[in-house]
C-alpha positions, -999 to +999 in steps of 0.1 A: +060-052+212+083-057+182+103-084+200+072-104+207+060-100+172+093-113+159+091-143+181+055-151+171+064-147+134+083-180+134+050-199+138+032-176+113+014-194+084+028-166+062+064-174+072+082-176+038+112-199+045+091-227+060+064-225+033+090-225+005+109-255+019+077-276+022+063-265-011+095-270-030+100-304-014+134-295+001+129-311+035+141-344+022+128-379+027+129-393+062+145-427+068+121-455+075+127-485+098+120-510+070+143-495+043+176-478+039+179-442+050+175-415+024+201-389+015+195-365+045+229-347+040+220-333+006+185-324+017+198-305+047+223-287+025+195-277+001+173-266+029+201-245+044+208-229+011+171-220+007+170-204+041+203-186+037+192-169+005+173-145+027+191-116+043+169-117+075+142-137+092+106-131+084+091-109+112+125-096+124+132-059+131+155-058+100+126-072+080+102-045+092+127-017+088+135-026+052+098-030+044+093+005+058+121+017+035+104+001+006+073+019+015+092+053+016+105+047-020+072+033-034+049+060-021+073+090-020+086+086-056+054+076-073+032+104-058+059+130-066+060+117-102+023+123-107+021+158-091+010+175-123-020+151-126-028+154-089-027+192-092-052+192-121-074+167-102-075+188-071-083+220-091-112+202-109-126+192-075-124+227-059-133+248-090-152+227-115-165+258-133-130+268-143-114+234-147-140+215-167-121+183-174-087+168-173-074+181-206-090+215-201-074+216-166-039+210-180-045+236-207-057+263-183-029+256-158-002+258-186-017+291-198-017+307-163+013+292-146+035+277-174+052+244-172+067+251-138+032+256-124+025+219-129+051+210-103+035+231-075+033+211-043+060+186-051+079+191-018+050+184+006+040+156-016+073+139-015+078+144+023+042+136+032+038+104+011+073+092+021+062+093+057+029+077+048+046+049+029+069+042+058+040+036+081+016+021+056+039-008+044+060-012+075+030-014+099+010-036+075+037-063+078+037-059+116-001-061+120-003-090+095+020-111+116+004-099+148-032-107+138-024-139+120-007-153+152-037-141+173-060-161+149-039-192+147-027-210+115-061-224+104-082-193+111-055-171+095-060-190+063-098-192+065-101-155+074-072-142+053-092-115+035-104-101+069-069-104+081-056-083+052-084-057+057-077-054+095-039-052+091-041-025+064-067-004+082-046-005+114-015+006+094-033+034+076-046+049+108-011+058+118+001+065+082-025+093+078-014+110+110+020+112+094+006+124+061-019+150+072+003+181+077+020+178+043-013+170+026-029+202+040+001+223+028+001+206-007-036+214-012-032+250-002-003+255-026-021+238-055-056+251-052-053+287-038-037+310-064-013+335-047-014+318-013+021+303-015+043+287-041+066+266-018+063+246+014+086+271+031+061+298+024+029+278+031+037+261+064+045+293+085+015+311+069-008+283+078+005+281+114+001+319+118-035+318+106-049+287+123-022+272+145-017+234+145-053+229+136-045+240+100-023+209+096-046+183+112-081+195+105-081+172+075-070+141+093-106+127+098-115+131+061-081+116+053-091+085+074-124+085+054-104+085+022-073+065+029-085+037+052-110+023+027-085+030-001-057+011+017-080-018+028-089-022-009-053-018-020-039-045+002-068-070+003-076-068-034-038-070-043-033-101-021-063-119-034-056-109-070-021-123-068-035-155-054-060-157-082-035-149-109-011-177-098-041-201-095-060-194-127-038-173-151+000-180-146+007-214-163+032-225-137+036-224-099+051-193-083+081-213-072+090-220-108+086-184-119+116-161-122+119-130-101+111-109-132+080-130-139+069-126-103+073-088-105+051-087-137+024-105-117+029-079-089+024-050-114-007-064-130-023-072-096-014-037-084-031-020-113-063-040-108-063-032-071-056+005-079-088+009-101-110-003-072-090+018-048-098+050-068-135+043-070-139+034-033-120+065-019-129+092-044-158+109-026-137+114+005-108+126-017-131+154-030-141+164+005-104+166+016-095+188-014-123+213-007-118+212+031-081+220+030-088+249+007-114+266+028-113+280+063-139+272+089-157+245+070-164+210+084-163+177+065-201+173+068-207+208+055-185+203+025-201+169+017-236+184+019-226+213-004-209+191-030-238+166-032-237+132-049-227+145-083-200+168-070-181+142-050-174+122-082-158+151-101-124+142-113-129+104-110-115+095-144-083+114-137-080+098-103-085+063-118-056+069-142-035+083-114-043+058-087-042+028-110-008+037-122+004+047-088-008+015-071+008-007-097+041+011-095+040+012-057+036-026-055+063-031-082+088-009-064+080-024-030+084-059-042+116-049-061+130-036-028+122-070-012+140-088-041+170-064-039+175-068-002+167-105-003+138-103+021+114-132+026+085-130+001+059-155+011+040-173-017+002-171-018-011-190+014-021-226+011-046-245+032-028-260+063-026-298+064-044-299+097-074-280+081-073-304+051-076-333+074-105-317+093-123-311+061-116-346+048-095-334+019-066-357+026-064-393+037 
């Protein structure tokens, strides 16, 4: 599958080297029969230099592998960094009578468990979200290339938002299967006092009590939470970047420095993160309660929480997810810059489509 995807990627409208060469005018003038030939040698050299600045071809196996590595760093590091906030958020969701708000939650946790208590669940968080990031970002790039080539150049542009939504949903389906076991262990450690303090204690105990079901009973609610979240995360980010370069940034992306491009990435990531938190919060509340309790189903938990209950902890989650999403995109894009991976500019309307719509002579 990957070899065919790599082959198809050469004709992909998101193929960075081709777009950059055309956009930056590096293809050089062609000689005309009536006039003297242009300077093709210099243009070819410039074009070669522009292509050679990348360490691999867009859509190659190396490209996907390094994108997956970027996902490991972006998700694993950021989620681990906000474990204290995540812990308080989960406790507010499963015990709102005791943890009445974000500041009260921190205060109660510090009184009962001390500063070390705020780090509970860091190990399953790091492992689980690293695996999730590998699949989320790596497979997103795979599915984006695959679906865009299925649609063709013109339809890939016209339906690009749907393309982003479909590619991200497909990637997250597999990412949640990788995340589910560690997410279940994390919630047990964080929300059940005395159950276990470490992953080494929690995992064997969960397996002994419920078998493999204990690790995967939350995968369906995870899909409910994470697939809408990821669809919003990628589609909103891609379109926000496009809008920022079109309406806010005073110069074309090709003229921006790498640092300026990364600032745009961070801003677009934060905007996307706010919407992500709102869209996925009800399912997040269900996951937190479901992984704490034995024998409950997602529908039972949802019915018991009610409309008001599923929105508990939203403010804390907006802060956490907004910051997380911005940092994840910043780290992911920084990895691409560091390894010199192709970073396609915002897509532009193909010339063939412009002609069909009468936008060009």
